[in-house]
C-alpha positions as CSV (number, residue, x, y, z in Angstrom):
1,X,111.0,-21.8,-33.6
2,X,112.1,-25.3,-34.3
3,X,115.7,-26.0,-33.6
4,X,117.7,-28.7,-35.4
5,X,121.0,-30.4,-34.9
6,X,122.5,-28.2,-37.6
7,X,121.6,-25.1,-35.6
8,X,123.3,-26.4,-32.4
9,X,126.3,-28.3,-33.7
10,X,129.8,-27.2,-33.4
11,X,132.0,-27.7,-36.4
12,X,135.1,-27.4,-34.3
13,X,136.1,-30.8,-33.0
14,X,139.4,-32.8,-32.8
15,X,140.0,-36.1,-34.4
16,X,142.5,-38.9,-33.6
17,X,143.3,-42.1,-35.5
18,X,142.1,-45.4,-34.0
19,X,145.7,-46.7,-33.9
20,X,147.2,-43.8,-32.0
21,X,148.3,-44.3,-28.4
22,X,146.0,-43.2,-25.7
23,X,148.9,-41.0,-24.6
24,X,148.4,-38.9,-27.7
25,X,144.6,-38.7,-27.0
26,X,145.4,-37.4,-23.5
27,X,147.7,-34.7,-24.9
28,X,145.1,-33.6,-27.4
29,X,142.4,-33.4,-24.8
30,X,144.7,-31.4,-22.4
31,X,145.5,-29.0,-25.3
32,X,141.9,-28.9,-26.6
33,X,139.8,-25.9,-27.5
34,X,137.3,-24.1,-25.4
35,X,133.8,-23.7,-26.9
36,X,131.9,-20.4,-26.7
37,X,130.0,-21.7,-23.7
38,X,133.3,-21.7,-21.8
39,X,133.4,-25.5,-21.7
40,X,136.6,-27.3,-22.8
41,X,136.4,-30.2,-25.3
42,X,137.2,-33.4,-23.4
43,X,136.6,-35.8,-26.3
44,X,138.0,-36.7,-29.7
45,X,136.3,-38.2,-32.7
46,X,138.1,-41.4,-33.7
47,X,138.7,-42.1,-37.4
48,X,140.1,-45.0,-39.4
49,X,142.5,-44.9,-42.4
50,X,139.7,-43.6,-44.7
51,X,139.0,-40.8,-42.2
52,X,135.6,-42.4,-41.4
53,X,134.2,-41.9,-37.9
54,X,134.5,-45.2,-36.0
55,X,134.0,-44.0,-32.4
56,X,134.8,-41.4,-29.8
57,X,137.3,-41.3,-26.9
58,X,136.9,-39.0,-24.0
59,X,138.3,-38.1,-20.6
60,X,135.6,-40.4,-19.2
61,X,136.7,-43.5,-21.2
62,X,140.4,-42.9,-20.4
63,X,139.7,-42.6,-16.6
64,X,137.3,-45.6,-16.8
65,X,140.0,-47.8,-18.3
66,X,142.7,-46.4,-15.9
67,X,141.2,-48.5,-13.1
68,X,142.6,-52.0,-12.5
69,X,140.8,-54.6,-14.7
70,X,139.2,-56.4,-11.8
71,X,137.3,-53.2,-10.9
72,X,135.7,-53.3,-14.3
73,X,133.7,-56.4,-13.2
74,X,131.8,-54.7,-10.5
75,X,134.0,-55.3,-7.5
76,X,133.5,-52.6,-4.9
77,X,136.7,-50.6,-4.7
78,X,136.2,-50.0,-1.0
79,X,136.7,-53.8,-0.5
80,X,139.9,-54.0,-2.6
81,X,143.4,-52.9,-1.7
82,X,145.1,-51.5,-4.8
83,X,148.7,-52.8,-4.7
84,X,150.2,-51.1,-7.7
85,X,150.9,-47.5,-7.8
86,X,148.7,-45.0,-9.6
87,X,151.6,-44.1,-11.9
88,X,151.7,-47.7,-13.2
89,X,148.0,-47.6,-14.1
90,X,148.6,-44.3,-15.9
91,X,151.4,-45.8,-17.9
92,X,149.3,-48.9,-18.8
93,X,146.3,-46.9,-20.1
94,X,148.5,-44.5,-22.0
95,X,150.2,-47.3,-23.8
96,X,147.0,-48.8,-25.1
97,X,145.7,-47.9,-28.5
98,X,142.7,-45.6,-28.8
99,X,140.8,-48.4,-30.5
100,X,141.1,-50.5,-27.3
101,X,139.1,-48.1,-25.1
102,X,137.1,-46.0,-27.5
103,X,133.3,-45.8,-27.5
104,X,132.0,-47.6,-30.6
105,X,128.2,-47.2,-30.0
106,X,127.8,-45.6,-33.4
107,X,125.0,-43.4,-32.2
108,X,124.8,-40.3,-34.4
109,X,122.4,-37.5,-35.3
110,X,121.4,-36.1,-38.7
111,X,121.7,-32.4,-39.3
112,X,117.9,-32.2,-39.8
113,X,117.0,-34.0,-36.5
114,X,115.1,-31.8,-34.2
115,X,116.8,-30.6,-31.0
116,X,114.4,-32.6,-28.9
117,X,115.1,-35.8,-30.9
118,X,118.9,-35.2,-30.4
119,X,118.4,-34.5,-26.7
120,X,116.3,-37.6,-26.2
121,X,118.8,-39.7,-28.0
122,X,121.6,-38.3,-25.8
123,X,119.6,-38.9,-22.6
124,X,118.5,-42.4,-23.5
125,X,122.0,-43.4,-24.3
126,X,123.7,-41.4,-21.5
127,X,125.8,-39.4,-24.0
128,X,127.4,-36.1,-23.4
129,X,128.0,-35.5,-27.1
130,X,126.7,-36.8,-30.3
131,X,128.4,-36.7,-33.8
132,X,126.2,-35.2,-36.5
133,X,126.6,-37.2,-39.7
134,X,125.3,-36.2,-43.2
135,X,125.4,-38.9,-46.0
136,X,128.1,-40.8,-44.1
137,X,130.3,-37.8,-43.5
138,X,130.7,-36.2,-40.1
139,X,129.7,-32.5,-40.3
140,X,129.6,-31.5,-36.6
141,X,129.0,-32.5,-33.0
142,X,126.3,-31.5,-30.6
143,X,127.3,-31.2,-26.9
144,X,124.9,-31.6,-24.1
145,X,126.3,-28.5,-22.4
146,X,125.8,-26.4,-25.5
147,X,122.1,-27.4,-25.6
148,X,121.8,-26.5,-22.0
149,X,123.4,-23.1,-22.4
150,X,121.4,-22.4,-25.6
151,X,118.2,-23.1,-23.7
152,X,118.9,-21.5,-20.4
153,X,121.7,-19.0,-20.6
154,X,120.2,-15.8,-22.0
155,X,123.6,-14.3,-22.4
156,X,124.4,-17.0,-25.0
157,X,121.1,-16.8,-26.9
């Protein structure tokens, strides 16, 4: 049986406006839902004023930008002494706007894309989730963990 993105996608996802503060994204992620696989949503779909998908923000991106800016340029953290307190870095990242740290790669799936096409796109682009878009409108999201559980966890199938 051929599986498609529409068969695997979750229609339960959280959104956030691109001009919201990262602090709000953190709160939404902390309070996020748990999917049937038992995995907690750790990402939000970012929309603009027209409610159009413009990116994603996740726990990964928030933690990535939490680090001091000089670490973003490949400096080995073991060779650097961090002078500021962690709390200061937390405040700095929380006061940024979502648009400043969101992923804007624009990689999406179509509801009729095969599961293998979606999985390949995710692996090639190192994505843990991929929005499913139909005629310009987001209709769901496929999570890597959901594909894994669907394929290998016979209790879920």
